[in-house]
N, C-alpha and C positions, 0 to 999 in steps of 0.2 A: 522689517522685511516680513512679507506675508509668508506664513508657514506653508510647507509642502508635505504632501502626504503620498503613501504607496498603498495600493489596495491588493490584496491577496485572496484567491478563491482555493477552496480545498474541496474537490468534488469526490465525495466518498460514496460507498455503497448504502451508508446509512443516512446520510444527510450532506447538505452543502454548508461549509463553514466559510465564513468571511473574516478578514481581519483588516484594520486600518492601522498602519503604524506612522509615526512622524519620522519623515525622511532623515532629518539631520541627526536625531537621536537614536532613531531605531526603536523608540518606545511605543507599546501597544496603546492606541487611543481608544479603540472600540472593537467589538467583534459581534457576530450575530450567526446564528445557526437556523437553519430550516430543513426540514419541518421540526417541529418539538418532538415528535414520535419519529421512530425510525422509518426511512422510506421502504416501500414494499418491494421485495424480491419476488419476482414471478418464478414459479416452477411448474409449468404445465405437465412435464414428464421427470420421472426419476433422474436426478442428476443434472438437471437443467437449472439454469439461473439467468433471469433476464431482467432488465429495467427498461422503462420508456425514457429515451433522452429528453423528451419534452418535459417530463416531470423534473429533470435535473434544471432545465432552463427555467421553469417555473419557480422552483425553490431557490435558484440563483437570484432571481428578481426579487423575491420576497426578502431574502437575506440581505440584499443590497439596500432596499428600501428601509429595512430596520436598522441597518448600520449607519446610514446617513442620519437617520432620525436620532439615533442614539448619541452620535458624535456631534452633531450640529455643524459640521463643517460644510463649505461650499464644494460642489462637485469639481469646479474649476481649479481647485487647490490640489486635486489628485493627478500626479505626474506620471504614474505607471501602473499597470496591472500585471500581476502575475497569476498563473494557474498551476495548481497541483492537482492530480486526478488519479483514481483507481486504475491500476495497471491492467494490461493483458485483455481489455475488452475490445469489442468490435462494434463499430457504427457504420451502416451503410446508408449513402445518400446518393440520389439521382442527380441529373444535372441542373436541376432546380434547387439544389440543396435540401430537398426534402427526405426525411428519414424513411427508409424503405421497410424497416421492421424493428422491433425491440432490439436493444443492444444485448449481445451475449457477454455477459460480464465474466470477471476473473474466476469465480468459483464455480462456473459452469463446467461440467465434465464430459459433455457429449463427443468432443472431438479427441479424447485421449487416444482411442485406438487408431485414428487417422494419423496422429503424430507418431505413434509407436511403429506403425507400418512404413511410414516415411523414413525412419531411422534405419529400419531393416533394409530397405530398398537402396537408399543412399549411402548407407555404411556409417558405422560409428565414427571412423576416421574423419570423414567429411564433416559429420554433424558436430563433433567435439573440437575439431581445429577451426572450422569455418563459422559455425553458428555459436560455438562454446556451449551448445545444450542440444538436447533432443528437441525436435519440432514439437513434440509433446502436445500439451493442451493450449497453446499459445494461440495469438491472433491469427497467425497465417493458416493454421489448422482449422480454426473456427470459421475462416473465409472459405476453405476448401469444403467444409461441411455444408455451408449455404449452397455452394456450387452444386454439391451432389444431391441434396435434399430439397432445395428451393430454387430450381433453375428459372423460374419466372421472375424471381426477385433477383437473382444473380445477373440475369440479362440487363436489368435497369441500372445496375450499379455503375455509378460515375467515379466514386472514390470511397475507399475503405479507410477508416480512421480509428484512432483511439479515443476514449471519452474526453479527455482534455482538448483534442483536436476539434471535436465537436463543439465544445463550448466556446473555443477560440473562434470558430467559424461563425457561430451565432453572434459573437461580438463584432467580428471584423468583416465577415463576408468572404473571407479568404480561407482556402484549405491548405494546411501545411502540417508538418510534424517535426520531429527532431531526430538525430542519430540515436540519441538515447532511447527515444520512443521506438523506432524501428528495430533496435536490438531487443527490446522487451516483447516484441511481437514475432520474433525469429525472422525479421525481414531485414537483417543486415549481415553482410559477409565481411567478417573482421579482417581477413587477409586482403581482399580486393578493395575494401572500403566502398562497397556498392551494394544494391539490392542482390540478394541470393539467387543468381539465375538458375542454378540447378534446382534448388526446392521450388522455385516458381514454376519452372518447366515441369517438374515432376507434378505438381498440383494442377497444372494447366490454368495458372493464374496469370492474367496479363499485367506486366509491370506497370502499365498506365494507370491500374486501379489504385495503386499505392500512393499516398500524399508524398509530396516533395519534402525534403528535409530543410530547415532553417536552423541557424544556430541557437542553442538553448537559451543564452543571454544575447537578446537582440530585440530590435523593434520588428515584430513578427506581423504587424497589422495595427490599424487603428479603428477605434469604435465607430461604427457607422451611425448615421443620424438615427435610423430605426432602433438599433440596439440601445443607443444612449437614452432614446425617450422611454424604452421599456425599462431601463435599469435606473433611470433617473440621474445619469452620468452626464458628463460632457462629450459631445462628438468630437472625434479626432485624439481622445486619449489612447496613448500607445499600449498595445498588449506586447510586453518585452520580455517574458519568461514562461516557460511551460516545462513540466516535468512529472514523471510518474510519482505516486505518492511516496514510494519508499526511497528512491534517490533524493527527492525533494525533502523527505524527513531527515535524511542523513545531512543534506545541505543545511536545513534550518538548525542543526545542532553542531555546525562547523565540523562535520565529518568529511574530510576532503582528501586526506592523504593516506597512504599505505600504513596499515596497522591500527587504523582508527575504526571503531565499530559503533553503530546506532542501533536502536531497538525501538520497535513500537508494539503496543498490545491493545489493537482496538478490536473491530470485529475479527480480523485475523491477526496473527502475531508474527512479527518479523525480526530476524537479526540480520544486519546489512553490514558487511565488512568491505572496506575499501583496500584494493590492491593495485600495485603498478604494472603487473604483468597479467595476461589473461590466463585463467586457470579454468579447468573444466572437471566436473564430477562425472565419472564414467556412467554411473547409474542415474544421473540427472536428478539426484535427490535435492541439490542446491543448484541455483542457476546464476549465471555471470551475465551482466549487462553493462553497457557504456555508462559511466557515471556522468553526472551533469558537468563537471569541469574537466573532462577528458579532451585532450588536444593530440595531435600527431606528435608534438615534442614532448609532452608529459602525459603519458598514458595513466588513465585513471579508470578502473572497473570497479564495479560493486557486485560482491558475491552475495546473493540473497538466499536466505533461508526462510521459507514462508510455511507457517502452520494455519490452515484455514479455520480451523475450530479452536479459536481462543476465546476472545471477549464475547462471542456469540454464544458460547457455553454459559457464561455468567449471565447474560441477558436472558437466555432461556430460564435459568433458575429463578431470576427476578419475576418473570413473567408467570411462573408456575407455582411459587411458593405459597402465594396467598390468592387463591381462586375467588374468594368470595368477598374480600376487602380490597382497599386501595393498593396499588402496586407498591412493594417496599422499594426504598431507594438503594442505590448501589452502595451507600455508606452503610445501610443496614445489613447487607450481605457481608461486608468487610467486618463489621462488629460481630457478627455471628460466627464468622471464620476464626476470628481471634480467641473465642471461647474454647476452641478445640486444640488438642496438642499437635505438634509436629508429626506428620504422618497419619493425621486424622483417625488414630487407633485403627490402623490398618485397613482403612477404607480408601479405594483407589479409583479415580476417574480417568477414562481416555476420553480425550475432548474432541476426537476426530469426527464431528458430526455435521460437517459443512462442505461436503463433496469429496472428490478424490484428492488424497494428500501427496504432493511431490515428494516430500520427505520420505514418505512410505512407499516410493516407487509407483505412484498413482493409484495405490490401493484405496478403497473407499469401504472402511470398516465400520464407519458410524461412531457415534459416542456410546459409551457404556459405563457402567458403575460395577465395582468388584469388591467382594468381601463384606457386603452389607449385613450387619447383624442387627436384627429387628429388635433385640433386647438391650443393645448397648448404644447404638448410633442415633444421633439426633440430627436435627437440620444444621446445626453448627458444624457436625462433622462433614455433612455433604458439602457445605459451602467451602470449608477449608480443603477437602479432597478435590473439589472442582479447581480452585486456584492453583493448588499444588500441581494437579494434573496438567494444567496449562503450561506451568513452568517447566515441568518434566518434558513435555513435548518438544518445548523450545531447547532444553538441555540435549534431547535425543538429536535434533538437528545440529546443535552446536558441536556435537561430537564428530559430525561429518565435516564441519569446517575445520576442526582440528586435524582430520585425517588429510586435508589439502594443505596443511601447514599454516593454517590461519589461527592466530591466538592474539589475545589482548590482555592488558592488566586492568583496563577500564572500559566500560560500555556506557554510552550516553543515551539518554531517553528524555522524552518530554514528560512533564509532570501532568499527565493526563490518562484517562482510561483506566486499564489495569493498574497502571503505575501509580494510581492514587491510593492503592491498597498497601498498607504496611506489611501484611502477611505476604501479598505477591512479591513486593520488593525484596523483603528478607529472604524469602525462598529464592529469588533469582540470584541474588548476590552470593548466597551460600553454596548453591547448586551448580553455578558456573564458575565459582572461586575467582570472581572479579569484583572490582569496585564498580557500583552502579551509581552514576551521577545524574541528577534529574535537573532539567532547565524549564523555566516558564516560557516555553514556545510551542508552537504547533505547525501543523503544515500550511495553514493559511498565512501565518506570519512568515514562514520560510518563503512562500511564494511572493509575498509582498517584498521581502529583501531581495529576492531574485530580480523582481521588476526593476528595482533600484540599480542592480548591477547591469541589467539589460539596456538601461537608458544611459549608462554611464555616469549616473548621479555619483555613485561610489568609484573611486579611482581604481579599486581592486576588490576582490572578494572579502578580504579581511576587513575592510572599512564597514562592510554591512553587519558586522556583529558587535558594534559599540556597546549595546545594552544587554548583551547575551551573558548571563551569570548563572552559576549553579545554585539551586535553591534547596537541595537535599542530597545527601550522599549516604549510600549504604555500603558497608564493608563486609566481607566474610567474617563470621564469628566461629573460631575454631571449637568452641564449647558445643555449638549447635550443629556444626557441619557434618559430624558422624551420623547424627539422627536423620538429617535431610539425605545423605548418601544412602543410607539403609532403606529409606522410604523410597527413593528412585530406584535402587536395584530390584525391589519388589515389583514396582510399577513397570520397569522395563521388561521384566520377565513375564508379566500378564500380557504386555504388548507382543512380545515374541510369539507366544502361544496363539494370540489372535492372528498373526500374519502368516501362520503355518497353513 
């Protein structure tokens, strides 16, 4: 019998990752990432962050070509395509499906005040009960910004989409989204289970501009001949899954039921907790969205804590530690960090240098270093303080989840990005007082598994995880926890003073 395969795409802000898995076993066959260096984030004004969707498509093409070359499989053996994507972005197209402006992406801060004013005018009760969040800096508010500041562009808008919706449109020629996607853009009324009429009326946004939802796991379109030729794939191959990167990451780690928590630490850092009842933080420091396996019969929501400035802090160090020679590898940074003691000899880093932080109530305090002693501290201390500072920022947000009654004894994460660092993982397990279990999977593989569910190759979701096994586990160490807690207490006091 001819083997069949599933193809997954993960559209991030740094790169486009692809993965090909064998459908029957779920085993990874090949993967490819483009570009080799990070994609450019444009910032023409302070607090802005934009990307060209055309560059996403270009890198998706290159990654697909490299994937097929590495695997040697025939495109006709690929039976489903899944898409994961960076959340909260805004892509605008006209009637000819041409992009009207650069995408305003997740870490862009320009619409913060628009969302804050919306909450004041519509009322906290409406926002928290119907949207489960403040309109904040999400997709709906970004669309309102375009309406106010770029009216000529707004007049041409046929549909407003999320980044993953754009990628699916380029593949299938069809414009759609999901309920999970609408919820991440503040475009879903949880009580009415429809578009949020009051918010759209307040913003003056026509409901017809919003893409229609399709089920997360379903045949959402098929590759057009044009797209298939560009990707070197088979025309008619179904696109059968799409989800934002954090719900998808949770799905890829089999985090589907209440009480289960997943985490990532790439450019941004996330803790994503699944609950079976909608919860809302009055200060909108964490946000609640519809999870990928939500149904009317079995409610599933994801409570998302996001810290924008995490892996990007480590990337900044990598780029700037050796200005005259070749860039050090991330493994070099990890080795340097291991040479410094817990607490980095009282050197502390606040990693919040990537836009307004929701967990800080949309404050934009930037990244900073505190306690630097020029006679004692070395590059090793800086590397350790940066990694600990990233974990401390996640811990700060984890405390918000605890306030909402969310807790867990185990957190799952992919064996990638910051979780490749032993120092980072050890700090994480000790400071959150949880077991940390790492898996050899990623967002692209999760999207591929989702595609298999969407075409009903798998009878149920559980069948999609046949090859998923833990590769490493970190448990809290009572002998070290006191030192980590002490360092965190000092870090938190520094943060408190910065926020005054």
